[in-house]
VEXDO-149219 format. One record per residue (C-alpha): residue in three letters; x, y, z. Coordinates in Angstrom, 3 decimals, decimal comma, padded with zeros to 6 digits. Example, Ala and Ser with C-alpha at 12.3 -4.5 7.8 and 13.67 -1.06 7.14 Angstrom:
VEXDO-149219
<rec r="ALA" u="012,300" v="-004,500" w="007,800"/>
<rec r="SER" u="013,670" v="-001,060" w="007,140"/>
This chain:
VEXDO-149219
<rec r="MET" u="-073,990" v="-064,490" w="002,481"/>
<rec r="VAL" u="-072,294" v="-061,725" w="001,089"/>
<rec r="ARG" u="-070,023" v="-062,771" w="-002,229"/>
<rec r="PRO" u="-066,721" v="-061,137" w="-002,433"/>
<rec r="PRO" u="-066,218" v="-057,877" w="-005,244"/>
<rec r="SER" u="-065,234" v="-060,187" w="-008,806"/>
<rec r="VAL" u="-061,874" v="-059,805" w="-009,443"/>
<rec r="PRO" u="-060,943" v="-057,842" w="-012,378"/>
<rec r="PRO" u="-059,409" v="-059,603" w="-015,406"/>
<rec r="GLU" u="-056,017" v="-058,267" w="-015,337"/>
<rec r="GLU" u="-055,306" v="-059,445" w="-011,507"/>
<rec r="LYS" u="-056,597" v="-062,353" w="-012,625"/>
<rec r="VAL" u="-053,892" v="-063,221" w="-015,810"/>
<rec r="ARG" u="-051,476" v="-061,744" w="-013,133"/>
<rec r="ILE" u="-052,471" v="-064,510" w="-010,173"/>
<rec r="VAL" u="-052,610" v="-067,807" w="-013,094"/>
<rec r="LEU" u="-049,379" v="-066,733" w="-014,137"/>
<rec r="SER" u="-047,617" v="-066,494" w="-010,588"/>
<rec r="ILE" u="-049,391" v="-069,650" w="-010,364"/>
<rec r="LEU" u="-048,375" v="-071,114" w="-013,625"/>
<rec r="ALA" u="-044,478" v="-069,505" w="-013,072"/>
<rec r="GLY" u="-044,295" v="-071,470" w="-009,583"/>
<rec r="GLU" u="-044,499" v="-068,493" w="-007,740"/>
<rec r="MET" u="-047,072" v="-069,281" w="-005,573"/>
<rec r="THR" u="-049,448" v="-071,919" w="-004,973"/>
<rec r="VAL" u="-053,375" v="-072,114" w="-005,434"/>
<rec r="ALA" u="-053,886" v="-071,856" w="-002,163"/>
<rec r="GLU" u="-051,639" v="-068,826" w="-001,453"/>
<rec r="ALA" u="-053,432" v="-067,122" w="-004,349"/>
<rec r="ALA" u="-057,098" v="-067,742" w="-002,806"/>
<rec r="ARG" u="-055,919" v="-066,100" w="000,154"/>
<rec r="ARG" u="-054,169" v="-062,929" w="-000,981"/>
<rec r="ALA" u="-056,982" v="-062,645" w="-003,398"/>
<rec r="LYS" u="-059,911" v="-062,941" w="-001,250"/>
<rec r="VAL" u="-061,481" v="-065,965" w="-002,870"/>
<rec r="SER" u="-062,190" v="-069,467" w="-002,951"/>
<rec r="GLU" u="-059,609" v="-072,194" w="-004,101"/>
<rec r="GLN" u="-062,063" v="-073,314" w="-006,512"/>
<rec r="SER" u="-062,314" v="-069,898" w="-007,814"/>
<rec r="VAL" u="-059,107" v="-069,560" w="-008,728"/>
<rec r="GLY" u="-058,731" v="-073,220" w="-010,297"/>
<rec r="ASN" u="-061,306" v="-072,249" w="-012,401"/>
<rec r="GLY" u="-059,647" v="-069,692" w="-013,203"/>
<rec r="LYS" u="-056,392" v="-071,291" w="-013,934"/>
<rec r="ARG" u="-058,886" v="-074,134" w="-016,273"/>
<rec r="ARG" u="-060,412" v="-071,412" w="-018,221"/>
<rec r="PHE" u="-057,099" v="-069,299" w="-018,696"/>
<rec r="LEU" u="-055,354" v="-072,889" w="-020,127"/>
<rec r="GLU" u="-058,647" v="-073,300" w="-022,106"/>
<rec r="SER" u="-058,707" v="-069,821" w="-024,015"/>
<rec r="GLY" u="-056,343" v="-067,592" w="-022,484"/>
<rec r="ARG" u="-057,171" v="-064,070" w="-021,440"/>
<rec r="SER" u="-060,688" v="-064,127" w="-022,983"/>
<rec r="GLY" u="-061,915" v="-066,444" w="-021,131"/>
<rec r="LEU" u="-060,687" v="-065,139" w="-017,826"/>
<rec r="ALA" u="-062,478" v="-061,685" w="-019,294"/>
<rec r="ALA" u="-065,502" v="-062,978" w="-020,140"/>
<rec r="GLY" u="-066,168" v="-066,287" w="-018,101"/>
<rec r="LYS" u="-067,582" v="-069,382" w="-019,236"/>
<rec r="THR" u="-069,636" v="-067,364" w="-022,345"/>
<rec r="GLY" u="-068,386" v="-064,873" w="-024,270"/>
<rec r="PRO" u="-065,951" v="-063,840" w="-027,078"/>
<rec r="VAL" u="-065,355" v="-067,520" w="-027,843"/>
<rec r="SER" u="-068,954" v="-068,303" w="-028,040"/>
<rec r="ARG" u="-069,952" v="-065,773" w="-030,436"/>
<rec r="GLU" u="-067,180" v="-065,858" w="-032,198"/>
<rec r="HIS" u="-068,328" v="-069,265" w="-033,143"/>
<rec r="GLN" u="-071,622" v="-068,305" w="-033,234"/>
<rec r="VAL" u="-071,080" v="-065,473" w="-036,265"/>
<rec r="GLU" u="-068,306" v="-068,111" w="-037,912"/>
<rec r="VAL" u="-071,271" v="-070,141" w="-038,467"/>
<rec r="GLN" u="-073,555" v="-067,611" w="-039,549"/>
<rec r="VAL" u="-070,744" v="-066,399" w="-042,253"/>
<rec r="ALA" u="-070,644" v="-069,827" w="-043,318"/>
<rec r="ASP" u="-073,993" v="-070,113" w="-043,710"/>
<rec r="LEU" u="-074,606" v="-067,029" w="-045,567"/>
<rec r="THR" u="-071,555" v="-067,407" w="-047,784"/>
<rec r="GLN" u="-073,633" v="-070,696" w="-048,698"/>
<rec r="VAL" u="-077,225" v="-068,897" w="-049,586"/>
<rec r="LEU" u="-074,953" v="-066,404" w="-051,749"/>
<rec r="GLY" u="-073,628" v="-068,780" w="-053,786"/>
<rec r="GLU" u="-076,907" v="-070,815" w="-054,262"/>
<rec r="ALA" u="-078,433" v="-067,308" w="-055,638"/>
<rec r="ALA" u="-075,357" v="-066,662" w="-057,493"/>
<rec r="VAL" u="-076,416" v="-069,691" w="-059,328"/>
<rec r="GLU" u="-079,975" v="-069,110" w="-060,129"/>
<rec r="LEU" u="-079,057" v="-065,797" w="-061,022"/>
<rec r="ARG" u="-077,113" v="-067,154" w="-063,528"/>
<rec r="VAL" u="-079,161" v="-070,107" w="-064,325"/>
<rec r="CYS" u="-082,462" v="-067,554" w="-065,227"/>
<rec r="GLU" u="-079,629" v="-065,475" w="-067,579"/>
<rec r="LYS" u="-078,947" v="-068,315" w="-069,427"/>
<rec r="SER" u="-082,563" v="-069,387" w="-069,587"/>
<rec r="ALA" u="-083,944" v="-065,328" w="-070,783"/>
<rec r="GLU" u="-081,194" v="-065,166" w="-073,476"/>
<rec r="GLY" u="-082,508" v="-068,761" w="-074,738"/>
<rec r="ARG" u="-085,864" v="-067,325" w="-074,811"/>
<rec r="LEU" u="-085,177" v="-063,579" w="-075,908"/>
<rec r="GLY" u="-081,899" v="-063,720" w="-077,652"/>
<rec r="PRO" u="-078,274" v="-062,485" w="-076,593"/>
<rec r="SER" u="-078,989" v="-059,302" w="-074,212"/>
<rec r="ARG" u="-077,947" v="-055,901" w="-074,890"/>
<rec r="THR" u="-075,203" v="-056,138" w="-071,616"/>
<rec r="SER" u="-073,855" v="-059,413" w="-072,797"/>
<rec r="ARG" u="-071,894" v="-057,640" w="-075,579"/>
């Protein structure tokens, strides 16, 4: 069985907005786009959940990548903060043993 060509994201947006505006039903939209009603329904659901980026990316994409980057930034920020505290402790410890440094005057 041959799969029909994918519908471009711009067309998906137009279809979903037409359905939401009441200009056509899901069944009509599926017939016109030559896709299943389930595909149109899934597109409508994804659009409502995540807007245009959800239709362009499918189930995975910018939303999940954005979340991964946010988690990574939070981890790196925490590590950087811990390193800064550790550096200050080492500097204070070195000052106590060696006297004040020339740069701290």
